[in-house]
RONU-210410 format. One line per field, with one value per residue (C-alpha): residue number from 1; residue in one letter; x, y, z. Coordinates in steps of 0.1 Angstrom, whole numbers, plus 2048, in hexadecimal, padded with zeros to 3 digits. Layout:
N
titor c(NUM,...)
kollo c(a,...)
u c(X,...)
v c(Y,...)
w c(Z,...)
END
This chain:
381
titor c(1,2,3,4,5,6,7,8,9,10,11,12,13,14,15,16,17,18,19,20,21,22,23,24,25,26,27,28,29,30,31,32,33,34,35,36,37,38,39,40,41,42,43,44,45,46,47,48,49,50,51,52,53,54,55,56,57,58,59,60,61,62,63,64,65,66,67,68,69,70,71,72,73,74,75,76,77,78,79,80,81,82,83,84,85,86,87,88,89,90,91,92,93,94,95,96,97,98,99,100,101,102,103,104,105,106,107,108,109,110,111,112,113,114,115,116,117,118,119,120,121,122,123,124,125,126,127,128,129,130,131,132,133,134,135,136,137,138,139,140,141,142,143,144,145,146,147,148,149,150,151,152,153,154,155,156,157,158,159,160,161,162,163,164,165,166,167,168,169,170,171,172,173,174,175,176,177,178,179,180,181,182,183,184,185,186,187,188,189,190,191,192,193,194,195,196,197,198,199,200,201,202,203,204,205,206,207,208,209,210,211,212,213,214,215,216,217,218,219,220,221,222,223,224,225,226,227,228,229,230,231,232,233,234,235,236,237,238,239,240,241,242,243,244,245,246,247,248,249,250,251,252,253,254,255,256,257,258,259,260,261,262,263,264,265,266,267,268,269,270,271,272,273,274,275,276,277,278,279,280,281,282,283,284,285,286,287,288,289,290,291,292,293,294,295,296,297,298,299,300,301,302,303,304,305,306,307,308,309,310,311,312,313,314,315,316,317,318,319,320,321,322,323,324,325,326,327,328,329,330,331,332,333,334,335,336,337,338,339,340,341,342,343,344,345,346,347,348,349,350,351,352,353,354,355,356,357,358,359,360,361,362,363,364,365,366,367,368,369,370,371,372,373,374,375,376,377,378,379,380,381)
kollo c(x,x,x,x,x,x,x,x,x,x,x,x,x,x,x,x,x,x,x,x,x,x,x,x,x,x,x,x,x,x,x,x,x,x,x,x,x,x,x,x,x,x,x,x,x,x,x,x,x,x,x,x,x,x,x,x,x,x,x,x,x,x,x,x,x,x,x,x,x,x,x,x,x,x,x,x,x,x,x,x,x,x,x,x,x,x,x,x,x,x,x,x,x,x,x,x,x,x,x,x,x,x,x,x,x,x,x,x,x,x,x,x,x,x,x,x,x,x,x,x,x,x,x,x,x,x,x,x,x,x,x,x,x,x,x,x,x,x,x,x,x,x,x,x,x,x,x,x,x,x,x,x,x,x,x,x,x,x,x,x,x,x,x,x,x,x,x,x,x,x,x,x,x,x,x,x,x,x,x,x,x,x,x,x,x,x,x,x,x,x,x,x,x,x,x,x,x,x,x,x,x,x,x,x,x,x,x,x,x,x,x,x,x,x,x,x,x,x,x,x,x,x,x,x,x,x,x,x,x,x,x,x,x,x,x,x,x,x,x,x,x,x,x,x,x,x,x,x,x,x,x,x,x,x,x,x,x,x,x,x,x,x,x,x,x,x,x,x,x,x,x,x,x,x,x,x,x,x,x,x,x,x,x,x,x,x,x,x,x,x,x,x,x,x,x,x,x,x,x,x,x,x,x,x,x,x,x,x,x,x,x,x,x,x,x,x,x,x,x,x,x,x,x,x,x,x,x,x,x,x,x,x,x,x,x,x,x,x,x,x,x,x,x,x,x,x,x,x,x,x,x,x,x,x,x,x,x,x,x,x,x,x,x,x,x,x,x,x,x,x,x,x,x,x,x,x,x,x,x,x,x)
u c(800,80D,815,7F8,7FD,7EA,7C9,7CF,7BF,79C,78C,776,780,78A,783,799,783,789,772,775,757,74B,74E,74A,724,710,6F0,6FB,71C,721,73B,752,769,76A,789,788,7A4,795,7A9,79F,7AA,7AB,7C4,7C2,7AD,7A9,78B,783,76A,763,73F,729,71E,702,70E,72C,74D,75A,779,78E,784,78E,7B0,7B4,7AA,7B1,78D,77B,757,761,770,750,736,735,73D,722,70B,70D,6EC,6FA,717,706,6FF,722,732,71D,728,74C,746,72B,737,759,768,766,787,78C,7A0,787,76E,751,754,757,73E,725,727,723,707,6F5,6FA,6EF,6D0,6C8,6C9,6B2,6CE,6D6,6FC,708,72A,741,758,77D,78C,7B1,7B4,7A6,7BC,7DB,7D2,7CD,7EE,803,7F5,815,812,7FE,7F6,7E3,7D8,7E1,7FF,80C,808,81B,838,839,836,847,827,829,80E,805,7F3,7E1,7BC,7B3,79D,7AF,7D1,7C6,7B4,7D5,7E7,7D0,7D8,7FD,7F7,7E5,803,81B,807,808,82E,831,81A,810,7EE,7E0,7EC,7DE,7BD,7B8,7BF,7A6,78B,790,787,772,74E,73B,716,70F,6EA,6CC,6A7,69B,6B7,6CF,6E0,6C0,6AE,6C8,6C7,6A2,6AA,6AA,6CC,6C2,6B6,6A1,69E,6A3,697,6A8,693,69F,68F,669,66A,678,684,6AA,6B5,6A9,6C1,6C1,6D8,6DB,6E8,6CF,6D9,6FE,6F9,6E4,6FE,71A,708,704,720,737,75C,76A,74A,74A,746,722,71A,728,713,6F4,6F9,6F8,6D6,6C5,6AA,696,69A,680,687,676,682,67E,689,6A1,6B4,699,680,699,69F,67A,672,68F,683,660,66A,682,667,64D,662,67A,695,6AE,6CE,6C5,6D1,6B8,6A5,6A6,693,6A7,69D,695,680,65B,63F,62D,635,620,61B,61F,60B,5E5,5E6,5FB,618,62B,650,65F,67F,690,696,6BC,6B9,69C,69D,677,666,658,643,647,627,629,60E,612,635,62B,639,61F,634,63D,628,630,618,607,5E5,5F3,602,5E0,5CF,5EA,5E3,5BD,5BD,5D2,5C6,5CC,5F0,605,625,645,664,67B,668,669,68E,695,67F,67E,69C,69C,67A,68B,6A7,697,683,666,646,622,605,5EE,5CF,5D5,5DA,5B9,5A7,5B5,5AB,588,58B,57E,598)
v c(800,822,83A,852,876,88E,898,8BD,8CA,8BE,8B9,89E,87A,86F,851,84A,836,823,80D,7F4,7F1,7DF,7FF,825,82A,835,822,807,7F9,7EC,7EB,7CC,7D7,7F2,7FD,815,824,834,84F,85F,866,840,83A,82A,80C,7FB,7E8,7D9,7C1,7B2,7B8,7A3,7BB,7A4,7A8,79B,7AD,7B6,7A4,7C4,7CE,7AC,7B1,7D4,7CC,7A6,7A2,786,77A,75C,772,785,76B,762,785,799,7B0,7D5,7D5,7BB,7D0,7F2,7FA,7EE,803,822,820,822,840,854,875,874,888,872,873,862,866,873,874,87A,856,845,85B,857,831,82F,848,834,813,821,830,80E,800,81C,82F,854,85A,87D,883,8A1,898,8A0,896,890,897,8BA,8BE,8B4,8CC,8E8,8E2,8D9,8EF,8EC,8C6,8B9,896,88F,86B,852,845,868,86D,84D,858,87C,876,855,843,81E,809,7E7,7E0,7F4,7F4,7E3,7F7,7F5,7FA,819,827,822,836,854,851,852,871,881,87B,889,8A9,8AD,8AA,8C2,8DE,8F0,8E9,90C,909,8E6,8EF,90C,8F4,8DA,8F4,900,8DE,8CC,8C8,8CD,8C7,8DF,8DB,8D9,8D4,8BF,8C9,8AE,8A3,891,8B3,8C5,8AB,8B3,8D7,8DF,8E4,902,926,92E,93D,92E,939,92F,92D,92C,924,929,92A,94D,957,95C,961,961,95B,953,940,932,912,90F,8ED,8F5,917,909,8EE,907,91C,8FE,8E6,8F4,8FD,920,92D,951,95B,966,943,932,948,942,91C,91A,929,918,8FE,8FB,905,90B,910,91A,912,931,925,941,95E,978,963,95D,983,98A,96E,978,99C,992,97A,992,9AD,995,982,99D,983,98F,985,997,9B9,9D3,9E0,A05,A1B,A35,A59,A53,A34,A39,A2E,A24,A26,A26,A03,A05,9E6,9E2,9C7,9AA,99D,97C,97E,961,950,92F,917,911,8EE,8E0,8F9,8FC,91E,92E,94D,967,97A,99F,9B9,9DE,9D7,9B9,996,97B,95C,943,92E,913,91F,940,931,92A,94C,95C,946,94F,974,971,95E,979,999,9BC,9C4,9D8,9EB,9D8,9ED,9CF,9C3,9E7,9E9,9C7,9CD,9F2,9EF,9CA,9CD,9E2,9CA,9B0,99C,989,997,98B,9A0,988,99C,994,970,96E,97E,965,948,955,95C,97C,998)
w c(800,7F8,815,81B,813,82A,819,81E,7FD,804,826,817,812,7EE,7D7,7B8,7A0,780,76B,750,739,71A,706,707,702,720,724,70C,719,73C,757,75A,776,791,7A4,7C2,7D7,7F6,808,828,84C,854,837,815,80B,7EA,7DC,7BB,7AB,78A,77E,769,74D,742,71E,70A,70C,6E9,6DF,6DC,6FF,70C,6FB,70A,72E,731,73F,72D,72D,741,75C,762,75C,781,78E,7A0,78C,793,7A5,7BD,7C8,7C4,7E8,7F4,7D9,7E1,806,7FA,7E2,7F4,804,7F3,7D8,7B9,7A6,784,764,74A,766,74F,743,765,776,759,759,77F,780,765,777,798,788,779,79C,7A8,7BB,7B8,7B4,7B3,7C1,7BD,7A0,798,777,778,752,758,777,764,748,761,773,755,739,724,721,703,711,730,72C,747,733,730,756,75D,747,753,778,77C,787,78C,77C,78A,76A,74F,746,766,77C,79E,78F,77C,79A,7AE,793,79A,7BF,7B6,7A0,7BD,7D4,7BA,7B8,7DE,7DD,7C0,7CB,7EA,7F9,7F0,7CB,7C7,7D7,7BE,7A1,7AF,7B4,790,782,79C,793,7B4,7BA,7D6,7CF,7E6,7E4,7C6,7AE,7A3,783,778,77B,767,74C,746,73E,719,708,6F4,6FB,719,73C,75E,781,7A1,7C1,7E5,806,808,7E2,7E1,7BE,7BF,79B,777,75B,736,720,6FC,70D,729,738,737,747,764,76A,76A,784,79C,794,77A,77C,780,790,79B,7BF,7B6,7A9,7C8,7DF,7CA,7C8,7ED,7EE,7D1,7D9,7B9,794,779,754,734,711,6FB,6D9,6D2,6E2,6DC,6EF,70B,70F,70F,728,73F,740,747,763,774,774,782,79C,7A7,7B0,7CA,7B6,796,78F,79A,77C,77B,763,751,74C,727,72E,726,73E,71E,6F9,6D9,6CB,6A5,69C,69A,6B6,6C2,6AD,6AB,6A7,695,6A2,699,6B5,6B3,6C1,6AB,68E,693,691,6B1,6B5,6D1,6D9,6E1,6E4,6EE,6FB,711,70B,70E,707,6EC,6D4,6BB,6A0,697,6A0,6C3,6C5,6BD,6D8,6F1,6EC,6EB,70D,71E,72E,720,71A,732,729,732,732,72E,70F,701,706,6F6,6D7,6D0,6B9,6B1,6A0,686,680,66A,683,672,681,67A,687,699,690,66C,674,687,66A,651,667,66C,691,6A1,6A5)
END
């Protein structure tokens, strides 16, 4: 067993993890071997197990890892060892090389077993890139060569997990605790989440344009934001790397998130302005009227209009309904747009909508008067 190096960079215990699998496709391929090196105040322990993947191992994978169908046919299934494995991993910083791969496979297997698995994650590939930016190669073989690591084997789970532990010790010898801590916090993916928000929730958020609303205790609105990459932006707020001090403070308060897909950026801007004005969230910039802002402004159309925008994700057309400088929402068709407006009360002037559209309406936006649409369809105006 390697001598333990004081765990001074992180107050939490650590697990160095490596997997062997039948291939690289999440949800299709399965785990064949798990190796774990646990590091904590009590010392260092190692654990590994072959896993029956319940599917054949491709021949080239057998050649790479040395793990054959005959070796795993009597091994436990993942579901059999899931609770024991979770006890080893839970509450520890999950460290792996190309951690997205190992974390993704384990998360999928735990989910299949009906268990939520959401550790804080540190990728040693990203850590190596951050610390040694001049180096071009950061694979495990490159780390072995560059830092004189000693492999017991290659492409076996426990041996590769042990190499990560060796790399960790090398970093402690090469850098001060403060310097290394800064590097780790740059690349660690931390889930300081609360309430009902977890990775499953974030995966439900659309990838394209939209707005999001964070709520705190007692469902108090905290923050409204918009993004052209909605899911990525919310994840960055709560668990991404290189978060600002504002993001860190906000993440501690968040208990719930809502989101709305808007099809395009114009829709996101309109929906954000409307939500900020309605919810008055504490962490948004205070909206201040300028001297030249009107309390109302003439509306140059005979009634409501629909502004066409193309959904960047699906390439479908969407329509944003505006009347008398008030934004009413998004519709998939012009008929739905007309119905959306007709079901709403009289329009009220919105300064945010006025600011967003007063110049953009002159810049080539496709605008359809909904009064004309209603006439063409035979509906009363």
